[in-house]
MARTOR-150294 format. One record per residue (C-alpha): x, y negated, z; residue number from 1; residue in one letter. Coordinates in nm, 4 decimals, padded with zeros to 6 digits. Example, Ala and Ser with C-alpha at 12.3 -4.5 7.8 and 13.67 -1.06 7.14 Angstrom:
BEGIN
<atom><c1>01.2300</c1><c2>00.4500</c2><c3>00.7800</c3><nr>1</nr><rest>a</rest></atom>
<atom><c1>01.3670</c1><c2>00.1060</c2><c3>00.7140</c3><nr>2</nr><rest>s</rest></atom>
***
This chain:
BEGIN
<atom><c1>-07.8787</c1><c2>-13.7641</c2><c3>-07.5034</c3><nr>1</nr><rest>x</rest></atom>
<atom><c1>-08.0685</c1><c2>-13.4780</c2><c3>-07.6732</c3><nr>2</nr><rest>x</rest></atom>
<atom><c1>-08.4436</c1><c2>-13.5600</c2><c3>-07.7575</c3><nr>3</nr><rest>x</rest></atom>
<atom><c1>-08.4509</c1><c2>-13.2363</c2><c3>-07.5868</c3><nr>4</nr><rest>x</rest></atom>
<atom><c1>-08.3757</c1><c2>-13.2849</c2><c3>-07.2380</c3><nr>5</nr><rest>x</rest></atom>
<atom><c1>-08.0245</c1><c2>-13.5809</c2><c3>-07.0719</c3><nr>6</nr><rest>x</rest></atom>
<atom><c1>-07.6310</c1><c2>-13.3161</c2><c3>-07.1399</c3><nr>7</nr><rest>x</rest></atom>
<atom><c1>-07.4197</c1><c2>-13.3711</c2><c3>-06.8574</c3><nr>8</nr><rest>x</rest></atom>
<atom><c1>-07.0321</c1><c2>-13.3756</c2><c3>-07.0802</c3><nr>9</nr><rest>x</rest></atom>
<atom><c1>-06.7459</c1><c2>-13.2555</c2><c3>-06.8340</c3><nr>10</nr><rest>x</rest></atom>
<atom><c1>-06.4935</c1><c2>-13.3970</c2><c3>-06.8971</c3><nr>11</nr><rest>x</rest></atom>
<atom><c1>-06.1766</c1><c2>-13.2695</c2><c3>-06.6378</c3><nr>12</nr><rest>x</rest></atom>
<atom><c1>-06.1539</c1><c2>-12.9077</c2><c3>-06.9001</c3><nr>13</nr><rest>x</rest></atom>
<atom><c1>-06.1900</c1><c2>-13.1456</c2><c3>-07.1328</c3><nr>14</nr><rest>x</rest></atom>
<atom><c1>-05.9147</c1><c2>-13.3295</c2><c3>-06.9957</c3><nr>15</nr><rest>x</rest></atom>
<atom><c1>-05.7451</c1><c2>-12.8974</c2><c3>-06.8887</c3><nr>16</nr><rest>x</rest></atom>
<atom><c1>-05.7199</c1><c2>-12.8303</c2><c3>-07.2394</c3><nr>17</nr><rest>x</rest></atom>
<atom><c1>-05.5601</c1><c2>-13.1731</c2><c3>-07.3474</c3><nr>18</nr><rest>x</rest></atom>
<atom><c1>-05.2801</c1><c2>-13.0970</c2><c3>-07.1465</c3><nr>19</nr><rest>x</rest></atom>
<atom><c1>-05.1925</c1><c2>-12.7588</c2><c3>-07.2986</c3><nr>20</nr><rest>x</rest></atom>
<atom><c1>-05.1078</c1><c2>-12.9813</c2><c3>-07.6214</c3><nr>21</nr><rest>x</rest></atom>
<atom><c1>-05.3297</c1><c2>-12.8048</c2><c3>-07.8202</c3><nr>22</nr><rest>x</rest></atom>
<atom><c1>-05.6266</c1><c2>-12.9899</c2><c3>-07.9480</c3><nr>23</nr><rest>x</rest></atom>
<atom><c1>-05.6275</c1><c2>-13.3517</c2><c3>-07.9883</c3><nr>24</nr><rest>x</rest></atom>
<atom><c1>-05.9647</c1><c2>-13.5816</c2><c3>-08.0321</c3><nr>25</nr><rest>x</rest></atom>
<atom><c1>-06.1582</c1><c2>-13.6650</c2><c3>-08.3306</c3><nr>26</nr><rest>x</rest></atom>
<atom><c1>-06.1823</c1><c2>-13.9898</c2><c3>-08.4884</c3><nr>27</nr><rest>x</rest></atom>
<atom><c1>-06.4440</c1><c2>-14.2170</c2><c3>-08.4588</c3><nr>28</nr><rest>x</rest></atom>
<atom><c1>-06.5466</c1><c2>-14.2117</c2><c3>-08.8435</c3><nr>29</nr><rest>x</rest></atom>
<atom><c1>-06.5077</c1><c2>-13.8498</c2><c3>-08.8720</c3><nr>30</nr><rest>x</rest></atom>
<atom><c1>-06.6669</c1><c2>-13.7645</c2><c3>-08.5360</c3><nr>31</nr><rest>x</rest></atom>
<atom><c1>-06.9770</c1><c2>-13.9447</c2><c3>-08.7073</c3><nr>32</nr><rest>x</rest></atom>
<atom><c1>-06.9630</c1><c2>-13.7642</c2><c3>-08.9559</c3><nr>33</nr><rest>x</rest></atom>
<atom><c1>-06.9461</c1><c2>-13.4711</c2><c3>-08.8415</c3><nr>34</nr><rest>x</rest></atom>
<atom><c1>-07.2629</c1><c2>-13.3272</c2><c3>-08.7766</c3><nr>35</nr><rest>x</rest></atom>
<atom><c1>-07.2574</c1><c2>-12.9412</c2><c3>-08.6000</c3><nr>36</nr><rest>x</rest></atom>
<atom><c1>-07.2016</c1><c2>-12.9915</c2><c3>-08.2567</c3><nr>37</nr><rest>x</rest></atom>
<atom><c1>-07.5130</c1><c2>-13.2584</c2><c3>-08.3099</c3><nr>38</nr><rest>x</rest></atom>
<atom><c1>-07.6743</c1><c2>-13.0028</c2><c3>-08.4583</c3><nr>39</nr><rest>x</rest></atom>
<atom><c1>-07.6413</c1><c2>-12.7464</c2><c3>-08.1443</c3><nr>40</nr><rest>x</rest></atom>
<atom><c1>-07.7406</c1><c2>-12.9695</c2><c3>-07.8929</c3><nr>41</nr><rest>x</rest></atom>
<atom><c1>-08.1656</c1><c2>-12.9880</c2><c3>-07.8989</c3><nr>42</nr><rest>x</rest></atom>
<atom><c1>-08.1103</c1><c2>-12.5749</c2><c3>-07.8254</c3><nr>43</nr><rest>x</rest></atom>
<atom><c1>-07.8554</c1><c2>-12.6539</c2><c3>-07.5728</c3><nr>44</nr><rest>x</rest></atom>
<atom><c1>-08.0414</c1><c2>-12.9085</c2><c3>-07.3991</c3><nr>45</nr><rest>x</rest></atom>
<atom><c1>-08.3714</c1><c2>-12.6653</c2><c3>-07.3723</c3><nr>46</nr><rest>x</rest></atom>
<atom><c1>-08.1952</c1><c2>-12.4441</c2><c3>-07.2662</c3><nr>47</nr><rest>x</rest></atom>
<atom><c1>-08.0218</c1><c2>-12.6932</c2><c3>-07.0189</c3><nr>48</nr><rest>x</rest></atom>
<atom><c1>-08.3568</c1><c2>-12.7642</c2><c3>-06.8934</c3><nr>49</nr><rest>x</rest></atom>
<atom><c1>-08.4903</c1><c2>-12.7736</c2><c3>-06.4816</c3><nr>50</nr><rest>x</rest></atom>
<atom><c1>-08.0918</c1><c2>-12.6898</c2><c3>-06.5030</c3><nr>51</nr><rest>x</rest></atom>
<atom><c1>-07.9299</c1><c2>-13.0006</c2><c3>-06.3999</c3><nr>52</nr><rest>x</rest></atom>
<atom><c1>-07.5647</c1><c2>-12.8947</c2><c3>-06.2700</c3><nr>53</nr><rest>x</rest></atom>
<atom><c1>-07.4664</c1><c2>-12.7232</c2><c3>-06.5961</c3><nr>54</nr><rest>x</rest></atom>
<atom><c1>-07.2563</c1><c2>-12.9444</c2><c3>-06.8310</c3><nr>55</nr><rest>x</rest></atom>
<atom><c1>-07.1032</c1><c2>-12.9293</c2><c3>-07.1667</c3><nr>56</nr><rest>x</rest></atom>
<atom><c1>-06.6981</c1><c2>-12.9342</c2><c3>-07.2734</c3><nr>57</nr><rest>x</rest></atom>
<atom><c1>-06.7585</c1><c2>-12.9158</c2><c3>-07.7650</c3><nr>58</nr><rest>x</rest></atom>
<atom><c1>-06.5218</c1><c2>-12.8667</c2><c3>-07.9057</c3><nr>59</nr><rest>x</rest></atom>
<atom><c1>-06.5294</c1><c2>-12.8053</c2><c3>-08.2620</c3><nr>60</nr><rest>x</rest></atom>
<atom><c1>-06.2642</c1><c2>-12.5563</c2><c3>-08.4671</c3><nr>61</nr><rest>x</rest></atom>
<atom><c1>-06.1426</c1><c2>-12.5479</c2><c3>-08.8138</c3><nr>62</nr><rest>x</rest></atom>
<atom><c1>-05.9800</c1><c2>-12.3483</c2><c3>-09.0049</c3><nr>63</nr><rest>x</rest></atom>
<atom><c1>-05.6768</c1><c2>-12.1373</c2><c3>-08.7847</c3><nr>64</nr><rest>x</rest></atom>
<atom><c1>-05.3877</c1><c2>-12.0062</c2><c3>-08.8432</c3><nr>65</nr><rest>x</rest></atom>
<atom><c1>-05.2912</c1><c2>-11.6933</c2><c3>-08.6727</c3><nr>66</nr><rest>x</rest></atom>
<atom><c1>-05.0813</c1><c2>-11.8496</c2><c3>-08.3746</c3><nr>67</nr><rest>x</rest></atom>
<atom><c1>-05.3549</c1><c2>-12.1107</c2><c3>-08.3667</c3><nr>68</nr><rest>x</rest></atom>
<atom><c1>-05.5595</c1><c2>-11.8082</c2><c3>-08.2776</c3><nr>69</nr><rest>x</rest></atom>
<atom><c1>-05.3497</c1><c2>-11.6002</c2><c3>-08.0300</c3><nr>70</nr><rest>x</rest></atom>
<atom><c1>-05.2649</c1><c2>-11.9473</c2><c3>-07.9010</c3><nr>71</nr><rest>x</rest></atom>
<atom><c1>-05.6718</c1><c2>-12.0924</c2><c3>-07.7569</c3><nr>72</nr><rest>x</rest></atom>
<atom><c1>-05.7167</c1><c2>-11.7061</c2><c3>-07.6671</c3><nr>73</nr><rest>x</rest></atom>
<atom><c1>-05.4892</c1><c2>-11.7570</c2><c3>-07.4302</c3><nr>74</nr><rest>x</rest></atom>
<atom><c1>-05.6352</c1><c2>-12.1004</c2><c3>-07.3397</c3><nr>75</nr><rest>x</rest></atom>
<atom><c1>-05.9806</c1><c2>-11.9644</c2><c3>-07.3327</c3><nr>76</nr><rest>x</rest></atom>
<atom><c1>-05.8601</c1><c2>-11.6131</c2><c3>-07.1768</c3><nr>77</nr><rest>x</rest></atom>
<atom><c1>-05.9240</c1><c2>-11.8304</c2><c3>-06.8053</c3><nr>78</nr><rest>x</rest></atom>
<atom><c1>-06.3058</c1><c2>-11.9775</c2><c3>-06.9067</c3><nr>79</nr><rest>x</rest></atom>
<atom><c1>-06.4222</c1><c2>-11.6566</c2><c3>-07.0192</c3><nr>80</nr><rest>x</rest></atom>
<atom><c1>-06.2697</c1><c2>-11.4585</c2><c3>-06.7457</c3><nr>81</nr><rest>x</rest></atom>
<atom><c1>-06.5641</c1><c2>-11.6655</c2><c3>-06.5614</c3><nr>82</nr><rest>x</rest></atom>
<atom><c1>-06.8977</c1><c2>-11.5652</c2><c3>-06.5385</c3><nr>83</nr><rest>x</rest></atom>
<atom><c1>-07.0250</c1><c2>-11.9307</c2><c3>-06.4867</c3><nr>84</nr><rest>x</rest></atom>
<atom><c1>-06.8910</c1><c2>-12.0308</c2><c3>-06.8405</c3><nr>85</nr><rest>x</rest></atom>
<atom><c1>-07.1026</c1><c2>-11.9433</c2><c3>-07.0943</c3><nr>86</nr><rest>x</rest></atom>
<atom><c1>-06.9605</c1><c2>-12.0148</c2><c3>-07.4301</c3><nr>87</nr><rest>x</rest></atom>
<atom><c1>-07.1946</c1><c2>-12.1091</c2><c3>-07.7035</c3><nr>88</nr><rest>x</rest></atom>
<atom><c1>-07.0656</c1><c2>-11.9641</c2><c3>-08.0481</c3><nr>89</nr><rest>x</rest></atom>
<atom><c1>-07.1387</c1><c2>-12.1906</c2><c3>-08.3935</c3><nr>90</nr><rest>x</rest></atom>
<atom><c1>-07.0311</c1><c2>-12.1796</c2><c3>-08.7292</c3><nr>91</nr><rest>x</rest></atom>
<atom><c1>-07.0915</c1><c2>-12.4096</c2><c3>-08.9612</c3><nr>92</nr><rest>x</rest></atom>
<atom><c1>-07.1791</c1><c2>-12.2735</c2><c3>-09.3123</c3><nr>93</nr><rest>x</rest></atom>
<atom><c1>-07.2555</c1><c2>-12.4796</c2><c3>-09.5637</c3><nr>94</nr><rest>x</rest></atom>
<atom><c1>-06.9043</c1><c2>-12.6421</c2><c3>-09.5109</c3><nr>95</nr><rest>x</rest></atom>
<atom><c1>-06.7923</c1><c2>-12.2981</c2><c3>-09.6142</c3><nr>96</nr><rest>x</rest></atom>
<atom><c1>-06.5936</c1><c2>-12.1637</c2><c3>-09.9870</c3><nr>97</nr><rest>x</rest></atom>
<atom><c1>-06.3218</c1><c2>-12.3889</c2><c3>-10.2061</c3><nr>98</nr><rest>x</rest></atom>
<atom><c1>-06.5063</c1><c2>-12.7632</c2><c3>-10.1650</c3><nr>99</nr><rest>x</rest></atom>
<atom><c1>-06.4031</c1><c2>-12.7647</c2><c3>-09.8150</c3><nr>100</nr><rest>x</rest></atom>
***
């Protein structure tokens, strides 16, 4: 739940993505320390206001090798082809550089 609006998460697509064996679940302690998706939620929730049928599939991506980039590109291509899907892509620049 966001301070702005309730949001709905799509678990069926999460299951599809996990079935590719290219995705893992985050440890609870890592998830609690992570804030990049959380920072986007008020904005996404505002857009979703009045659209109760919209759902969210949160995906957190770190540094990727070229083969991983290509694998994810193939996986997400199926979802990108559907005009009903919207991808919100953000970069967390406060975790960039040698220290991270």
